[in-house]
C-alpha positions in Angstrom: 11.3 -19.0 14.7 13.3 -15.9 15.3 14.6 -13.8 18.1 12.6 -10.5 18.2 15.7 -8.7 19.4 17.4 -9.6 16.2 15.7 -7.2 13.7 17.4 -8.5 10.5 16.7 -12.1 11.3 13.1 -11.3 12.4 12.4 -9.3 9.2 13.8 -12.4 7.0 11.6 -14.9 8.9 8.4 -12.8 8.5 9.0 -12.2 4.9 9.3 -15.9 4.3 6.2 -16.6 6.4 4.2 -14.1 4.3 5.4 -15.7 1.0 4.3 -19.0 2.3 1.0 -18.2 4.0 0.0 -14.7 2.7 0.0 -11.3 4.1 -0.4 -10.6 7.8 -3.5 -8.7 8.7 -3.4 -9.3 12.5 -0.2 -9.1 14.7 -0.3 -10.0 18.4 3.0 -8.9 19.8 3.3 -11.0 22.9 7.1 -11.4 23.2 8.0 -10.7 26.8 10.1 -11.7 29.8 9.7 -10.9 33.4 12.6 -10.5 35.8 12.8 -9.1 39.4 14.9 -5.9 39.3 15.5 -4.6 42.8 17.2 -1.3 43.0 20.0 -2.7 45.3 22.0 -4.3 43.9 21.3 -2.5 40.7 20.8 -5.1 37.8 21.6 -2.9 34.7 22.0 -5.9 32.4 18.6 -7.4 33.4 17.1 -3.9 32.9 18.6 -3.8 29.5 17.3 -7.3 28.5 13.7 -6.3 29.7 13.8 -3.2 27.4 15.2 -5.2 24.5 12.6 -7.9 24.6 9.5 -6.3 26.0 9.7 -3.0 24.1 12.3 -3.2 21.2 11.1 -6.8 20.4 7.5 -5.3 19.8 9.0 -2.5 17.8 10.8 -4.8 15.6 7.8 -7.1 15.1 5.6 -4.2 14.1 8.3 -2.8 11.9 8.4 -6.1 9.9 4.8 -6.1 8.9 3.5 -2.6 9.0 4.6 -1.4 5.6 2.5 -4.2 4.1 -0.6 -3.2 6.2 0.0 0.5 5.2 0.1 -0.5 1.6 -3.1 -2.5 1.8 -4.9 0.0 3.9 -5.9 -2.5 6.6 -4.6 -4.4 9.5 -4.8 -4.7 13.3 -1.8 -4.4 15.6 -2.1 -5.7 19.2 0.5 -5.2 21.9 0.4 -7.1 25.2 1.6 -4.7 27.9 0.7 -5.0 31.6 -0.9 -3.3 34.4 2.7 -2.8 35.6 2.8 -0.1 33.0 0.6 2.2 35.1 3.2 2.9 37.7 6.7 2.0 38.8 6.4 -0.9 41.3 9.1 -1.9 43.8 11.2 -4.7 42.6 9.9 -4.4 39.1 11.5 -1.2 37.8 12.9 -2.7 34.6 9.7 -4.6 33.7 7.5 -1.6 34.5 9.7 0.8 32.4 9.6 -1.6 29.5 5.7 -1.9 29.6 5.2 2.0 30.1 7.3 2.6 27.1 5.2 0.1 25.1 2.0 1.9 26.1 3.4 5.2 25.0 4.6 3.7 21.7 1.3 2.1 20.9 -0.8 5.2 21.9 1.3 7.2 19.3 0.8 4.5 16.6 -3.0 4.2 17.3 -3.6 8.0 16.4 -1.2 8.1 13.5 -2.3 4.9 11.8 -6.0 5.3 12.2 -6.4 7.3 8.8 -4.6 4.3 7.2 -7.2 1.8 8.2 -5.0 0.2 10.8 -6.3 -0.5 14.4 -4.0 -0.6 17.4 -5.0 -2.4 20.6 -3.1 -2.2 23.9 -3.7 -5.1 26.2 -2.8 -4.6 29.9 -3.3 -7.8 31.9 -2.7 -8.1 35.6 -1.0 -11.2 37.0 -1.4 -14.4 34.9 -0.5 -17.9 36.2 2.3 -18.9 33.8 5.8 -20.4 33.9 7.1 -16.8 33.8 5.2 -15.6 36.9 6.0 -18.9 38.7 9.6 -17.9 38.8 9.1 -14.4 40.3 9.3 -13.8 44.0 6.8 -11.0 44.3 3.3 -10.6 45.6 0.6 -11.5 43.0 -2.8 -10.3 44.0 -5.8 -11.1 41.7 -3.7 -13.7 39.7 -5.8 -15.1 36.9 -5.6 -18.5 35.1 -4.1 -18.3 31.6 -7.4 -19.6 30.0 -9.4 -16.9 31.7 -6.9 -14.2 30.6 -6.8 -15.6 27.0 -10.5 -15.5 26.7 -10.6 -11.8 27.8 -7.8 -10.8 25.5 -9.5 -12.5 22.5 -12.7 -10.7 23.2 -11.0 -7.4 23.4 -9.1 -8.0 20.1 -12.3 -9.1 18.3 -14.0 -5.9 19.4 -11.0 -3.9 18.3 -10.9 -2.1 21.6 -8.2 0.5 21.7 -7.2 -0.2 25.3 -8.1 -3.1 27.6 -6.8 -3.5 31.2 -7.9 -6.3 33.5 -8.8 -7.5 36.1 -10.9 -4.3 36.8 -10.3 -4.1 40.7 -6.4 -4.2 40.1 -6.6 -1.7 37.2 -8.7 0.7 39.2 -6.3 0.6 42.2 -3.3 1.2 39.9 -5.0 4.0 38.0 -5.8 5.7 41.5 -2.1 5.4 42.5 -1.2 7.1 39.3 -3.4 10.2 39.8 -2.8 10.7 43.5 -0.2 13.1 44.7 3.3 11.3 44.4 3.9 11.4 48.2 0.5 9.8 49.0 0.9 7.3 46.2 4.3 6.3 47.2 3.1 5.9 50.9 0.1 3.7 49.9 2.1 1.5 47.7 4.8 1.0 50.3 2.1 0.0 52.8 0.4 -2.4 50.3 3.8 -4.1 49.4 4.7 -4.5 53.1 1.4 -6.0 53.9 1.5 -8.4 51.0 5.1 -9.4 51.8 4.1 -10.2 55.4 1.3 -12.6 54.3 
């Protein structure tokens, strides 16, 4: 057990784990926290914690096992991101930023590591019913049971998909918000958030 934000301790734990169990050929980087981060009052400490765990924690985890994968010429890196990475969402600025950063990081690795025989998969789930989401006071449309979400994720990993976002209706809506003109996208999102909050 190690804190993914403590790079030195994490590297030591993974080195000992590989000594005992053998080399790691598949890493599923799923460390993550969710905190509501409204703009007012501005929670800078919470924002920093989200970035440290959700982005730097994945970077540290990959850094601990990637040299061995490169040396062996094989491996599979999986990062659990979120549909929230597609666009900044009200009340979720820190979380969205951490996951958008993760997507960009994994996109870069996927291209660079391909010639080395290492696959990179980005998984972007929507809302999943877990203890983490139970503590959040935000609208959660299309929420999935953890078992259903896990089955979808495992299927995508087995197929070595480079990118997988689900559920499809929520992914389509957020993709649309990303490509619309900013003023229209902001207006639509504001209307949706207000209507969900009034339910």
